[in-house]
VOGU-3710 file (C-alpha; in Angstrom, 3 decimals, decimal comma):
1> mdldfsvvgt> -51,138/34,714/-26,202  -49,846/33,968/-29,574  -47,224/36,835/-29,491  -43,635/37,121/-30,864  -42,437/38,254/-27,635  -39,435/39,741/-29,036  -38,712/43,447/-28,132  -39,197/44,374/-31,357  -42,318/42,038/-32,053  -44,331/43,178/-29,352
11> adavrrgeik> -43,486/47,154/-29,783  -44,240/46,904/-33,141  -47,635/45,043/-32,180  -48,737/47,431/-29,893  -48,253/50,381/-32,306  -50,057/48,649/-34,996  -53,084/48,071/-32,510  -52,762/44,539/-32,783  -52,693/44,139/-28,883  -52,837/46,276/-26,345
21> atelldecld> -50,086/47,854/-23,831  -52,362/46,724/-21,136  -52,966/43,103/-22,324  -49,058/42,201/-22,693  -48,832/43,914/-19,165  -51,497/41,073/-18,245  -49,473/38,302/-19,422  -46,287/39,261/-18,152  -47,519/39,628/-14,547  -49,311/36,471/-15,132
31> riqsgngelt> -45,920/34,819/-16,156  -44,029/36,310/-13,282  -46,481/35,338/-10,869  -46,323/31,577/-12,340  -42,448/31,158/-12,424  -40,785/33,550/-10,239  -41,281/31,595/-7,002  -39,074/28,846/-8,726  -36,512/31,356/-10,259  -36,636/34,283/-7,854
41> afvhldpdsa> -35,747/36,309/-11,198  -37,652/39,664/-9,647  -37,073/40,835/-6,218  -39,809/43,752/-6,371  -42,856/44,154/-8,408  -44,931/47,539/-8,853  -47,923/46,697/-10,940  -49,949/49,694/-10,437  -47,239/52,102/-11,735  -46,736/49,694/-14,670
51> rraaeevdra> -50,363/49,745/-15,612  -50,727/53,651/-15,650  -47,815/53,434/-17,696  -49,281/50,684/-20,075  -52,742/52,680/-20,040  -50,943/55,691/-21,334  -49,251/53,604/-24,421  -52,785/52,417/-25,125  -54,329/56,088/-25,252  -51,629/57,116/-27,268
61> vaegrdpgpl> -52,431/54,867/-30,041  -56,169/54,938/-30,012  -55,637/58,704/-30,581  -53,539/58,151/-33,328  -50,019/59,159/-31,679  -47,036/56,973/-32,211  -45,859/56,143/-27,930  -42,504/55,336/-29,042  -40,133/52,406/-30,662  -40,379/50,035/-27,252
71> agvpfgvkdl> -44,372/51,130/-27,079  -45,783/48,854/-24,141  -43,138/46,459/-23,767  -42,499/45,414/-20,291  -39,484/45,454/-18,806  -37,314/44,618/-15,691  -34,648/46,884/-14,124  -31,640/45,138/-12,619  -31,476/45,778/-8,647  -28,252/48,043/-9,255
81> edcagmptsh> -29,838/50,579/-11,624  -32,215/53,101/-10,419  -36,158/53,257/-11,531  -38,292/56,132/-9,968  -41,419/54,889/-7,910  -38,892/51,432/-6,951  -36,231/50,660/-4,278  -32,859/49,927/-5,317  -31,694/47,452/-2,920  -27,977/46,802/-4,485
91> gsllykgrgp> -28,361/43,166/-3,633  -27,585/44,096/-0,219  -29,321/43,828/3,342  -27,671/47,430/4,159  -30,061/48,492/1,266  -32,994/46,357/1,644  -36,090/47,641/2,935  -35,553/51,639/1,775  -38,348/53,484/0,067  -38,726/54,261/-3,335
101> vaedsvpvar> -36,109/56,394/-5,484  -37,000/59,459/-6,673  -35,051/59,824/-10,465  -34,662/56,987/-13,032  -31,262/55,934/-14,419  -30,203/57,750/-17,718  -30,845/54,510/-19,588  -34,525/53,720/-17,822  -35,795/57,632/-18,512  -34,697/56,971/-22,220
111> lraagavpig> -36,513/53,440/-22,004  -39,406/54,902/-20,519  -39,547/58,212/-22,931  -39,503/55,312/-25,736  -42,729/53,801/-24,243  -41,159/50,813/-22,539  -43,319/50,075/-18,940  -41,122/49,246/-16,489  -42,875/46,263/-14,470  -39,867/45,737/-11,555
121> ktaapefgtt> -36,847/45,076/-9,945  -34,518/41,968/-10,956  -31,948/40,114/-8,734  -28,543/41,217/-8,285  -25,590/39,755/-6,172  -24,329/42,620/-3,940  -23,187/45,451/-5,666  -22,662/43,229/-8,586  -19,597/41,746/-7,083  -20,026/38,019/-8,284
131> cftstkawgt> -20,911/35,966/-11,480  -23,233/34,370/-9,832  -26,436/35,680/-7,665  -27,167/34,321/-4,654  -27,500/36,976/-1,475  -28,393/37,467/2,000  -31,127/39,834/1,076  -33,136/38,066/-1,608  -31,956/34,381/-1,741  -30,612/32,424/-4,668
141> trnpwdpamt> -31,715/33,418/-8,522  -32,069/30,459/-10,602  -31,544/29,358/-13,914  -34,405/28,181/-16,015  -32,416/25,983/-18,178  -31,555/24,092/-15,203  -33,152/25,608/-11,975  -29,703/23,499/-10,117  -27,665/25,853/-12,005  -27,058/29,992/-12,015
151> pggssggsaa> -27,840/32,176/-14,709  -24,936/34,327/-13,561  -24,292/37,666/-12,435  -24,358/40,008/-11,911  -27,160/40,447/-13,920  -28,603/37,264/-12,902  -31,912/38,217/-12,262  -32,543/39,615/-15,817  -31,099/36,712/-17,221  -33,547/34,302/-15,731
161> avaaamvpfc> -36,721/36,371/-16,254  -35,683/37,153/-20,019  -34,664/33,263/-20,655  -37,993/32,471/-18,986  -40,099/34,458/-21,206  -41,414/36,748/-18,689  -40,750/39,821/-19,713  -39,072/40,222/-23,433  -36,418/42,213/-22,062  -34,528/43,549/-18,948
171> tasdgggstr> -31,591/46,086/-18,288  -28,187/44,696/-17,634  -25,238/46,277/-16,509  -21,616/44,836/-16,855  -18,637/46,057/-15,283  -16,196/42,877/-16,013  -18,975/40,564/-17,597  -22,342/40,906/-15,749  -24,196/41,183/-19,170  -22,276/38,770/-21,320
181> ipaafaglvg> -21,999/35,901/-18,858  -25,688/35,633/-17,996  -26,206/35,616/-21,944  -23,911/32,801/-22,223  -25,358/30,688/-19,040  -29,312/31,527/-20,163  -29,070/31,351/-23,702  -29,403/35,015/-24,526  -27,868/37,667/-26,514  -25,987/40,012/-24,280
191> hkpsfgriph> -24,014/42,859/-25,754  -21,728/45,259/-23,757  -21,369/48,572/-25,913  -18,019/50,843/-25,795  -17,239/52,418/-22,782  -19,244/55,515/-22,576  -21,810/54,759/-25,459  -25,085/54,526/-22,844  -24,228/57,472/-20,282  -24,121/56,477/-16,700
201> phpgasetts> -23,747/59,817/-14,487  -21,341/57,579/-11,875  -18,963/55,844/-14,051  -17,150/54,122/-11,260  -13,505/54,874/-9,793  -12,476/51,518/-12,245  -14,625/53,230/-15,356  -15,139/49,591/-16,146  -19,215/49,610/-16,505  -21,160/49,819/-19,158
211> fgalvttvad> -24,830/49,791/-19,174  -26,968/47,369/-21,451  -29,799/44,862/-21,926  -31,011/41,030/-21,814  -32,951/40,093/-24,919  -33,337/37,043/-27,123  -32,792/38,628/-30,497  -29,871/40,699/-31,937  -32,832/43,254/-33,266  -33,560/43,804/-29,751
221> aarhldvtag> -30,439/44,698/-28,855  -30,115/46,949/-31,889  -33,244/49,007/-30,672  -32,724/49,091/-27,401  -29,092/51,032/-28,494  -30,648/53,151/-30,585  -32,863/54,019/-27,777  -30,233/54,610/-25,402  -26,982/55,558/-26,844  -25,815/59,296/-26,676
231> phprdrtslp> -24,082/61,974/-24,768  -25,331/63,108/-21,173  -24,303/66,199/-19,719  -24,074/64,296/-16,128  -21,277/61,967/-17,782  -17,950/63,067/-19,012  -16,900/60,147/-20,325  -20,223/59,684/-22,728  -19,869/59,379/-26,516  -21,130/61,694/-29,050
241> apsvryeaai> -24,258/60,432/-30,688  -23,911/57,314/-32,913  -23,214/58,064/-36,192  -25,354/54,819/-37,514  -28,810/53,851/-36,826  -27,971/50,269/-35,256  -31,101/48,552/-36,283  -30,443/48,748/-40,034  -26,719/48,365/-39,550  -27,340/44,704/-38,368
251> eeldvsglra> -28,966/44,081/-41,851  -26,992/46,385/-43,805  -23,367/46,841/-42,535  -20,642/45,576/-44,884  -18,308/43,525/-42,928  -16,778/41,245/-45,505  -12,881/41,217/-45,266  -12,388/42,204/-41,841  -9,866/40,272/-40,117  -10,865/37,983/-37,404
261> vwsadlgfap> -9,092/35,927/-34,938  -10,198/32,825/-32,854  -8,883/32,387/-29,584  -9,650/29,319/-27,293  -7,923/30,534/-24,542  -6,312/33,946/-25,016  -3,028/32,558/-24,121  -3,731/32,214/-20,619  -7,055/30,833/-19,448  -7,887/26,964/-19,138
271> vdpevaeiae> -11,294/26,065/-21,037  -13,442/23,078/-20,141  -13,092/21,181/-23,848  -16,710/20,806/-24,544  -17,359/24,741/-24,184  -14,325/25,154/-26,706  -15,479/22,886/-29,080  -19,098/24,730/-29,228  -17,722/27,871/-29,627  -15,165/27,167/-31,962
281> aaardliaaa> -17,690/25,874/-33,888  -19,524/28,968/-33,884  -16,625/31,335/-34,435  -15,951/28,919/-38,033  -19,507/29,625/-38,719  -19,542/33,149/-38,257  -16,254/33,839/-40,353  -17,819/32,060/-43,185  -20,778/33,672/-43,106  -19,740/36,802/-42,575
291> rlhhvdrpiq> -16,840/36,132/-45,174  -14,335/37,524/-42,806  -10,354/37,095/-43,312  -9,440/34,354/-40,817  -6,301/35,444/-39,370  -3,940/32,632/-37,683  -2,711/34,623/-34,939  -1,394/33,900/-31,347  -2,656/36,069/-28,813  -0,522/36,373/-25,427
301> ltdpvrvwls> -2,017/39,125/-22,886  -0,889/40,386/-19,664  -4,016/38,610/-17,403  -6,705/40,526/-17,530  -8,529/38,538/-14,858  -5,698/39,675/-12,274  -5,334/43,192/-13,805  -9,364/43,525/-13,499  -9,276/42,511/-9,992  -6,645/44,998/-8,695
311> cgsadtwtnl> -8,112/47,662/-10,336  -12,050/47,456/-9,232  -11,659/47,390/-5,686  -12,525/51,079/-5,266  -15,875/50,619/-7,109  -17,270/48,213/-3,880  -16,060/50,971/-1,569  -17,926/53,718/-3,400  -21,265/51,768/-2,732  -21,110/52,205/1,085
321> epgmypdree> -21,984/54,891/3,291  -20,493/56,073/6,560  -21,217/53,370/9,269  -21,681/50,435/7,294  -18,077/49,011/7,262  -16,813/47,625/9,518  -19,551/48,507/12,110  -22,158/45,917/10,121  -19,754/43,642/8,462  -21,680/40,699/9,394
331> dfdppvqral> -24,609/41,720/6,832  -22,506/41,618/3,918  -22,323/38,473/1,771  -19,181/36,837/2,239  -17,710/37,961/-1,494  -18,195/41,630/-0,336  -16,361/40,863/3,102  -13,469/39,555/1,648  -13,025/42,057/-0,791  -13,527/44,822/2,017
341> rltadypvar> -10,936/43,093/4,296  -8,593/42,729/1,555  -8,699/46,446/0,684  -9,517/48,031/3,720  -5,750/49,267/4,108  -5,174/49,030/0,387  -1,619/51,137/-0,207  -1,648/54,224/-2,949  1,520/52,487/-4,609  0,219/49,188/-4,711
351> faralqrrwq> -2,934/50,599/-6,592  -0,811/52,707/-8,795  1,305/49,437/-9,645  -2,093/47,917/-10,577  -2,601/51,006/-13,048  0,596/50,518/-14,804  -0,581/46,835/-15,746  -3,779/47,949/-16,894  -1,917/50,267/-19,409  0,144/47,612/-20,473
361> ledevgdlfa> -2,871/45,285/-21,009  -4,406/48,362/-22,914  -1,237/48,856/-24,994  -1,229/45,031/-25,852  -4,706/45,242/-26,699  -4,103/48,358/-28,951  -1,270/46,354/-30,955  -3,926/43,151/-31,357  -6,373/45,457/-32,821  -3,472/46,985/-35,270
371> dvdvvitptt> -3,550/43,585/-36,807  -7,015/42,085/-36,296  -10,717/43,690/-36,185  -12,422/40,981/-34,261  -11,629/39,036/-31,623  -13,905/35,747/-31,297  -13,624/33,733/-27,868  -15,960/31,369/-25,704  -17,648/33,864/-23,759  -16,860/31,832/-20,346
381> avpafpaegr> -14,671/29,183/-19,540  -17,514/26,732/-18,225  -20,803/26,030/-18,469  -23,619/27,355/-15,683  -22,328/26,279/-12,377  -24,753/25,762/-9,231  -27,034/28,193/-8,512  -25,527/28,672/-4,906  -22,040/29,671/-6,181  -19,970/27,049/-5,900
391> mprqiagvdv> -17,469/28,130/-8,813  -15,315/25,219/-10,480  -11,957/25,000/-9,115  -10,864/22,744/-11,728  -11,187/23,413/-15,451  -9,447/21,109/-18,256  -7,745/19,274/-15,357  -6,175/22,341/-14,356  -6,268/23,658/-11,024  -7,423/27,456/-10,975
401> eavmavpftm> -9,011/30,014/-8,748  -12,747/30,198/-8,644  -13,125/33,390/-10,779  -11,214/31,585/-13,722  -14,404/30,038/-14,580  -15,416/33,589/-16,529  -11,950/34,971/-17,388  -12,926/36,164/-20,965  -15,277/39,345/-20,719  -13,035/41,344/-18,450
411> lanlcwnpai> -10,539/42,417/-21,338  -13,160/44,367/-22,897  -14,148/46,200/-19,883  -10,685/47,125/-19,124  -10,066/48,413/-22,846  -13,344/50,052/-23,369  -13,825/47,553/-26,570  -17,450/46,422/-27,481  -18,199/42,777/-27,062  -21,356/40,806/-27,414
421> svpagltasg> -22,075/37,356/-26,363  -24,814/35,256/-28,174  -25,922/31,550/-28,193  -23,106/29,052/-29,630  -25,112/25,556/-29,087  -25,681/23,666/-25,828  -23,690/20,881/-24,221  -24,541/17,141/-23,758  -26,384/17,948/-20,493  -28,431/20,830/-22,080
431> lpvgvqvmvr> -26,970/23,877/-20,866  -26,110/27,098/-22,963  -22,570/27,851/-24,215  -22,027/31,571/-25,609  -19,598/32,752/-28,133  -18,047/36,039/-27,407  -17,169/38,873/-30,588  -14,994/41,453/-29,348  -14,282/44,695/-31,907  -12,638/47,594/-32,040
441> rhadevalrl> -13,336/50,428/-29,782  -16,420/52,271/-30,812  -17,332/50,025/-33,274  -20,832/48,668/-31,744  -22,687/48,410/-35,117  -19,744/45,704/-36,291  -20,550/43,687/-33,303  -24,256/44,125/-33,329  -23,981/42,999/-37,427  -21,508/39,750/-36,820
451> arileqarpw> -23,964/39,174/-34,148  -26,847/39,373/-36,409  -25,113/37,068/-38,967  -24,515/34,209/-36,984  -28,108/34,330/-35,625  -29,152/33,785/-39,213  -26,714/31,273/-39,850  -27,233/29,280/-36,699  -30,439/30,069/-35,327  -31,004/29,527/-31,666
461> prtapgwprr> -33,463/28,856/-29,171  -35,017/32,359/-28,237  -36,239/30,763/-24,385  -35,488/27,792/-22,028  -37,721/24,785/-22,614  -40,808/24,649/-20,725  -40,937/28,397/-19,979  -42,901/30,452/-19,796  -44,865/28,471/-16,623  -48,749/28,982/-17,165
471> aa> -51,193/29,476/-14,328  -52,987/26,782/-13,106
//
């Protein structure tokens, strides 16, 4: 099929009658059938309901009605998020095998209303707890750029599906980097909106998670946000409707003169030298292309990794039902087992100290953004590591905890800032590296505009080499 296969390109082609939604669906199903056995990107498919939705889009076009800005675009739904008529396993043996849920999440409902066609569920680590995607429930998800490596987590299945060109986009969510880490590892665009920009009826105990998507172009990210953003009565943290149209802002917004700082380490994190070099080159090109004012300012922050680990413990417990722990402890994946054991008797006084550290970090970030408008870092400290989750314990010659492979993303979650990861280049071994752009709270249009400028200055390969796979 000779098609752009971006979200914007496919939707606009369907709206113009150049391709039928059902033809697009057949193409995606063929690509999934040919490649999913190698990658384990999708863990559930519902082609029958997808076909009914695609047929409705085709009827609308035939009758001269506009099916919506996402007309006929097939997409995967991350398996931590509900999609009516499909099961939600949370990547866990404890939920695997249950029947379909009755109601869409808020963003999935908005995507459907815009004409998009949900095709299945994509793999995620159990309860979204790790930055790789390998579970007892579904096995190991692999990176199309190198199947020995991980596409990241927790939106790993979504990243694998999009990087392999199985579908134009997949939903994602980001509580500590779970959209941006897979974007970096799989050569994609991953935008974490301001907290509350896309509503979530249950924001979580730590209130760090934002819904989003994994896509191949900045325009796709902007159109997704235009469709999904806006308040919802069930989310007390949801923001008012945006005052801008993001798809227009990425082409029109004037960002020249904004103050930008590059930091390779945020003052605390060792980074793989090759990753740092690639990300810094992208940062310098962005500063020049966007005509930003480069601020040479050191950044020293309370370690956001430690703050995030201590504040997020309650989120895991909210995923459990009575009788799951400790009764079925052995059914949990090892990272979740460890988290539950460590926090089963977590005292309130200790949690209060964790909150105090978070407030200190928020004050520090507030002071930082009093001096600058944009903070640019590597998205991750390393390129993708082995798919089964053997995270590096040494970075740049320094012994580190495994979680330090991904130390830069958590800051935006804790402080509710928008941040976006875009491709910065490839390592000598051919693995993608991402650069992260973090901006002031609520300024999603600035993050997207800067990403678009970098996309124009340094175009990136949209999908992994050799994909999509074709049926024999």
